[in-house]
C-alpha positions, -999 to +999 in steps of 0.1 A: -354-764+317-393-763+307-400-738+279-429-713+283-455-722+255-472-693+230-505-693+236-522-665+232-525-638+206-516-602+217-540-578+195-538-549+209-519-532+181-537-543+153-565-530+175-549-494+177-540-495+142-577-500+134-589-476+154-565-453+141-580-460+104-612-458+114-605-422+125-580-413+094-615-422+075-642-404+094-620-369+087-620-385+051-651-388+043-667-356+048-638-346+023-650-362-007-684-353-016-676-327-041-701-309-061-694-316-098-719-296-125-753-290-117-772-306-147-813-306-156-823-331-173-845-318-204-882-330-205-891-338-237-911-305-259-929-306-287-923-286-317-952-267-312-947-260-279-917-236-288-931-196-293-915-185-321-908-148-305-874-167-287-849-151-295-820-180-286-781-175-295-771-208-314-732-216-308-721-245-331-691-264-316-672-280-343-650-316-340-616-293-335-633-275-311-641-245-328-671-220-324-694-209-350-715-185-343-743-176-373-709-193-397-685-167-381-660-185-364-650-174-330-619-176-310-612-196-277-599-162-263-627-136-277-654-163-268-666-151-234-665-109-246-687-122-278-710-142-257-710-105-231-720-080-265-745-111-275-761-118-244-784-088-237-799-093-279-805-128-267-826-132-234-836-163-234-807-181-233-782-205-255-778-237-277-751-257-282-748-277-307-721-299-309-702-320-333-708-355-324-666-357-320-664-322-307-642-330-274-657-327-235-637-298-228-648-272-254-680-269-245-673-271-214-652-241-219-683-228-239-705-231-206-685-214-187-681-187-211-715-185-209-722-186-174-693-159-173-712-137-192-746-140-179-760-163-194-783-186-174-804-213-200-781-234-219-791-258-237-769-286-252-777-305-291-756-320-311-760-322-347 
């Protein structure tokens, strides 16, 4: 009685698995392209170029994520309403001055509130 030897490897199941994985990757790949924050890199501006007539709202963010406008603390709940009322008086935009230890979430919340209030030009500076 002779035994049949196994001489060839059947690669059909392996090929099927690779084709299914390829199709899954082709479907998922377009979904991975998500848009993040649109940031523009600032250019170096000499101090003499800044016009003295500009009206820029300055908001300070402290290390414990408190917001101050002209030395007056603004609560996070009233931030958007306050910015809406001040946006008309400062047509040139807003400068965010952050403490070096301020959280990213606190600054982004301020930026979102400013955009919702109609402020389009936002600059960030660390003090």
